[in-house]
N, C-alpha and C positions, 0 to 999 in steps of 0.2 A: 357713602361706601359700607357695605359687609366689608366684615374682617372674617376671613374664615379664622378661625382660633385651630382648631384641627382636621387630616382625614384618617381615615379608617375602608379598609377592600378588602372586603373578605368575597372568596373564591367556594361555591361549593357544590360540591360531586354527589348528584346522585344515580346508585345504580342499580340496573334494573335485577341483575343477575350475578354473582362470583364464586369464584371455586379452587379450588387450590391453587390454580394456573390464574388471575387476577381473572379481571373483567370475561366471560365468556362472549365469545364472538357473534357478533349480533346485539350485541347490548347496547342502549342507547344509555352514551350519558351527556347529562345536561349541568353545563355551566351558568352558570349564576353571580355576580359581582356585585356586591354590597359596599353603598359607598355609606358611615355615617360620616355629620358633622356640626359643626358649633358656631349659629354669625349672631353678632347679636346679643347675645345673650341667651340665646334658640339651639334646644340640638332638634336638627334634619338627619332626615335619613332619606335614602333612597336606589333600586337598584338598578344593574341595567339590564335586557336585554338576552334570552337565554340564547343560548348558542348550542347545536345536538350532535356529539359525534354519535361516528354509532363503532362500534370494533371490528376491525379484522381480524379475519381467520389468522391465527397462528400455527401452520402447520409443522409438523416432527411429529416422530416416533423413535422408541427405542425398545433393541431388540438385545435379549439377556440369555446365553444357556444355565440353564435354569437346576445344573442337576453340579453336586460338587464333588462329586467323581465323575469317572469315564462309562460309560456303554461297555457294557467285558461279552468280549465276543468268542462266538465258535465257528470254526469253520461250518457254513451251511444252514445258519442259524436263519429261521425266518422271524417275520414282523419284530425286528429290533431296532427301542427308539429312543429319542435325542430328545431332552425333553428342553423348552423356551420361552420367554415371558416375554409378551408382545406387549408393550405399554404403549399410548395416543398419551405423548405430551404436547399437544395442544393443546389449545384454546373453546376447541366442537367437535364435534363428533365426525368423524371423520373412516370411511370402508380402506383398508391397507393391501393389496396383492402380497400373497405370499409367494414369493419361486424359493426352489433352496437346490445346491448343485454339489456336484463333490466331483475329483481329477482320479480317484481312487480304485485301483482295480477290486479290490475287495468284496464292493458294494457293484449287484448284481445290472446290467445293462437299463433295466427298467426305473421306470423315473421312482421317485422318492415319492409313497404319500403323506399328506398332511393331517393332521384331524386335530379336532378345540379337546380339549377335556373340560367336558361338558359336564361332568359332577364337581368337577375343581380336585379331588384327589389326587393326582399329580402320578396317576396310577393308568397306561393306556389300555382301554376295554374299548379292544374294535366292534364288541356289540352295540356300545349306547353313543363313545364319543362320535362325532361327526367328522367326517370325512370335507374337509373345504378348501378352494384357495383364496380366496379373502374373505376377511372378517371386520364386521361395522364394528366400532369401539368408539363412547362414549369419551368427552374428555376426563381424563387420567383413571380411565379405566386400564385393564390388565389386564389378561386374560393367558392359560399355558396350552401350545400347542406343542406337539407332538410329529418328529419328523419322522418316521419311518420306511426302516429298506431291509432289506433285504442281503443276506451277504452271503456269495456263492462259494464254492467248493472249492479247495485248496488246499494246498503245506503255505501258512500264514509264519510270518516268523512268530516262536511266544515274546506276548510283552509291547508287538507292535502297537501304534497308534494308528487310527485312521482319522482322517476330518471332514465331515460335511456342515455346511454355511446353510441359514439361513438369512433369508430378506425380503424383509416388508417393505414396500413402497406405497407410499398414501395417494389412491383414487386421483385429489382433489389438485394436489402438485406433484412433489416427488418428482422435479427436478436434481435434484443430488447437488446444489449449488443456492447458499443459504441468501439469503434478502430475495431471493426469483418470486417477481409478483405472478398472479394468475387472477388478473382478472374476472369482478364478478364469480369467480369459483365457489366461494367459501357457502357457508352455512347462508339462509335464508338470501341468496345473492350478494352477500359480500362479500370483496378482495378479499384474497387467500393466500399469502405469503409464507412461501417456506424458510425452517428457522437452519437455527445454526444446521444441524446433518443437512440440510436440506428435504425433509421429507422421504428420507430415506437410513435406514438403518439396518446394520450388517452383525450376527454377529454367528461364532464355531461352534460345532458339537463335536468330543472326543468319543469315538468306539477304539477300546483299546482288547486287545485280544489275550485271550488269558496267560497268566504264567503259566497254568500245568493246569490239565485233564485228568483226574481220576479214572483213567481204562478198565476193565472189565471184557475179559475177552473166552468162550465156552468152547467147548472144545468133547471130543468122546473120547477119553482115555484110554477105555477098554469093550469091547463086547463078547460074550459068552456066552454059546444060548446051553441047550443040554447034552449038544451032541459034542462037544469042548468046541463047536466054530464058532469065529468070530461075523455070526452073521444075527439077525435081526430077529429072530424067531420069539412065536411065542416060549415064554419061561425064560428068554435070553436077559441077562444081567447085563446093564447097559452102567457103566463109571464116566460120568462128569467130571470134568477138569474146568475151573474158574481159576485163569490168573489176572492176577488184579496189583495194576502198576500205576505209577504218575508220567504222563505224556507230558517231559517239561521241565521247567526247576520251579519247586518249592514242595510244601508240606501239607499235609493233607488230617484231618482227626475227629474219631468217631465216627469212622465210618461203619455201616452196616449194611451186608452184601445179605439178598433174598432169590428166592429163585422156587419160584413154583412146580410142585411137580402137574405135569399134563394129565392127561384122561388119557385113562387105556395105558398108566403104567401105573406103581406103588412103591412107596419108595425104604427102603432096605435096611431098617431098624440098625441101632451102633454102626451106619458105615460113614457118617460124618466125619469130616477132615481137616484141618488148617495148618495147611506144610505139616504133614505125616503126620500130626497130632490129632487121637479121638478127639473128639469131644461129646457129648451126651444130646441127648436127644432131648430131655425134658428143661424148664427153664431152672437155672443154677444158677453158679455160679464160674463156670467159663463162660467160653464163649460163642459158644452154638448152643440150635434149638430144631428141632421139627416141631412144629406146632397140630400136623394131623393134613396140611395140605404144602406146604414151603417149607424151605429149609431158611436158619438163619446164622448167620454171623456178624462178628462185631469186630473190626480192629481199628485197637484204640490208635495207632498215628501209623502212616507213611512217609514218606520223604522219598525222593528224585534219587536220592545213593542205595535206601534198598532194595533186596531182590525181591523176585514179583513172590508177593503174597499169593500161596495155593491151597484152594478150597475144591476139596475132592468129597463128592458120593457117590449110590449106589443106587437103581430102579430094579424094575423086575415090569417088562410088559406081559401085561394080564392075561 
């Protein structure tokens, strides 16, 4: 009788392809067991039959708000984007349908639009970025998408926040319940299984009304023609007034005001003033100038507690 001295079993697994999430969906895995033994002073080797397994597709997606701050908005703004990152965290190619929603009255009643950041510069460019309703992603692939809204006109509280969601749902699965099986829905007809998020992911973006806005109100302070009457006839002098102030709460610095003299009118030399202080027309150490086409006035700082800054200048109708 032969006496077996020892037995060693070795399992080897061959992958046809690998990625960061492990074996890709549809991968064929070959399993073979090997045995080595000695008997009667001789060594022997043998192997089992080959067992081939096919990797099922794990379905999952992750959506995140990819901005480190809100998108700051004003009443009536158009085409205001929120940036999201959508990642296929499954192990196979998938298509994801994108949905956006908001219950905030600050947004228009029209549906939000969704664009892919086609050149990956993280800046919305309506002339080149592609508007979509779904996206195709390979395993581990990410893409930035913008949810774009128009802001309605209204009187909204400063610094108030408004929220808008983006949801991605797997085309192959997406039940919302982990471990849900979808027979033959994966790549190459393999089974698909919803992962931890159930093939669905949602993230919330933030709009925030600016804490303040610098406003500039222009008016005619005075009109006087050659007859001494307040009528805008040829040769009449018109004095314009620009009132600059902060609407809201905050502080602004390095403010530059400019106003171009329209055709048919001529600037009156030496008429430029800031808060009744006369400014020279040349570029020098004071805060104003006239460059032959427009007046310019610099204001170093304005806070919400300051009085209105008033710029005045005169023109003559030609």
